[in-house]
C-alpha positions in Angstrom: 49.7 117.8 120.8 48.0 116.6 123.9 49.6 114.0 126.5 46.5 112.2 126.4 47.6 108.9 127.1 49.9 106.7 129.6 51.9 105.1 126.6 53.5 108.6 125.9 54.0 109.9 129.3 57.7 110.0 130.8 58.1 108.4 134.2 62.1 109.0 134.6 63.3 112.5 134.6 60.2 114.0 134.2 61.1 117.6 134.1 63.1 116.6 130.7 60.1 115.7 128.9 58.3 117.9 126.6 54.8 117.2 124.9 54.0 120.4 122.8 53.9 120.2 119.1 56.5 122.9 118.5 59.2 121.0 120.0 58.3 117.6 118.9 58.3 119.1 115.5 61.5 120.6 115.9 63.2 117.3 116.5 61.6 115.6 114.0 62.4 118.2 111.3 66.2 118.4 112.4 66.4 114.4 111.7 66.8 112.0 108.5 66.5 108.6 110.1 63.9 107.3 112.1 63.3 103.8 113.8 59.9 102.1 113.1 58.9 99.7 115.9 56.2 96.9 115.3 55.3 93.5 116.9 54.3 90.9 114.4 53.0 87.4 115.5 54.9 88.1 119.1 58.0 89.1 117.3 59.3 92.4 117.7 60.9 94.5 114.8 62.7 97.7 114.8 63.9 99.1 111.3 65.8 102.2 110.4 64.1 104.2 107.7 64.2 107.8 105.8 61.4 109.8 106.6 59.9 113.5 106.3 57.1 114.9 108.2 54.0 116.3 106.6 52.1 118.1 109.5 51.1 115.8 112.2 52.5 112.7 110.4 55.5 111.2 108.8 56.0 110.1 105.3 58.0 106.6 104.9 58.4 104.8 101.7 60.0 101.6 100.4 59.7 98.7 98.3 56.2 97.3 97.6 57.3 93.9 99.2 58.4 95.5 102.2 56.8 93.6 105.2 57.0 96.5 107.5 55.4 98.8 104.9 52.8 96.2 104.1 51.7 95.8 108.0 51.8 99.5 108.5 49.5 99.9 105.5 47.1 97.3 107.1 46.8 99.7 110.4 49.2 97.7 112.8 49.9 100.0 115.7 53.7 101.1 115.4 55.9 103.2 117.6 58.6 105.6 115.6 61.6 107.2 117.3 64.1 109.8 116.2 67.3 110.8 118.4 70.0 113.2 118.1 73.2 112.7 120.2 74.4 116.3 121.1 77.2 115.7 123.6 79.2 113.0 125.5 78.9 114.0 129.3 81.8 113.0 131.3 81.3 113.0 135.0 84.0 112.8 137.7 82.9 109.0 138.2 81.8 106.6 135.4 78.4 106.2 137.5 77.4 109.6 136.2 78.4 109.5 132.8 75.4 110.5 130.7 74.7 111.8 127.1 73.2 115.2 125.9 70.2 114.3 123.6 67.2 115.2 121.8 64.6 112.4 121.1 60.9 111.8 120.0 58.7 108.9 120.6 55.6 108.7 118.7 52.7 106.1 118.7 50.1 106.0 116.0 49.0 103.8 112.9 49.5 104.4 109.0 47.8 104.6 105.7 48.9 103.5 102.4 49.0 106.4 100.0 47.7 104.9 97.0 46.4 108.3 95.1 49.2 108.8 92.3 49.2 112.7 92.8 49.6 112.3 96.3 52.1 109.8 96.3 54.2 112.0 93.9 53.8 114.9 96.5 54.9 112.6 99.2 58.2 111.5 97.4 58.9 115.5 96.5 58.8 116.1 100.3 60.7 113.4 101.2 63.7 114.2 98.7 63.4 117.7 99.8 63.6 116.8 103.6 66.7 114.5 102.8 68.4 117.0 100.0 66.8 120.4 99.8 66.6 121.8 96.5 67.4 118.5 94.9 63.5 118.4 93.2 64.8 121.5 91.2 67.6 119.7 89.3 67.1 115.9 89.6 64.4 114.1 87.4 61.2 113.4 89.1 59.6 109.9 89.4 57.7 108.9 86.7 54.3 107.5 87.2 55.7 104.0 86.6 58.1 104.5 89.3 55.9 105.9 91.9 53.6 103.0 91.3 56.5 101.0 92.1 57.0 102.7 95.2 55.3 101.8 98.7 54.5 104.9 100.6 52.5 105.1 103.8 51.6 108.3 105.9 52.2 107.5 109.8 49.6 109.6 111.7 51.1 110.6 115.0 48.4 109.9 117.8 50.6 110.5 120.9 54.1 111.7 121.5 56.5 113.0 123.8 60.1 114.6 123.3 62.8 114.0 126.0 65.6 116.4 126.0 69.1 116.4 128.1 71.4 119.5 128.3 74.1 120.9 130.2 77.1 119.5 132.5 77.5 116.4 134.4 76.1 115.8 137.9 78.3 114.4 140.2 77.9 113.2 143.8 79.5 115.6 146.1 82.0 113.3 147.5 83.3 113.0 143.9 83.8 116.6 143.6 87.5 116.8 145.1 88.6 114.0 142.7 91.1 115.4 140.1 89.5 113.9 137.1 88.4 116.1 134.2 84.6 116.5 133.7 82.6 118.3 131.0 81.0 118.0 127.8 82.3 116.7 124.4 80.2 118.0 121.7 78.8 115.7 119.0 77.4 117.1 115.6 76.5 115.5 112.7 78.0 117.5 109.5 77.6 117.3 105.7 80.6 116.9 104.0 82.1 117.9 100.6 80.1 116.5 97.6 81.9 113.4 96.4 80.9 112.9 92.5 80.1 109.6 90.9 83.1 108.0 89.1 80.9 108.1 86.0 79.6 112.0 86.4 80.1 113.9 82.9 82.6 116.4 82.9 81.7 120.0 84.2 78.7 119.0 85.8 78.6 120.1 89.3 76.8 120.1 92.7 74.0 122.5 93.0 
């Protein structure tokens, strides 16, 4: 993924920037929620959405009357971000506190997915990204349900990743302070499945 434009060039902590496709795709594939930003009539909007990556594009979906999706389908430029918080970095001074994280900022435009077969495939991809294996046990969307869903394919034109790892970076004068410094790891874990209250007896999660 070439770093071809100024809009995706990281200016602060350049050493933390990454522009290779492998790193960017790994961060995208590890996430479930993205934030989609557009500007409409001078007003910025940022909307959280589920997504799935398909090659060098992101699949987004929602209701047919979604203003965001309708604008994306019309080719409005957008910015999509994904962030993973990996740790709280606590220094000896509050000034040097930080976060360990992995993030991607992507720029591009989208197109509407109108072909019914392509739309079904996109919906399967979304479901499998959110809950791997789910499409093997749950009923697939009907043609009517697919037609009642707006799906867009956001083509990534430019993107960059930014990653911070490691311990706090204290000022030399603060090293003598008897204050705990280090990293508090932050992880996102899926918990035990909670059955729906109306689930039939004997049906187990798989």
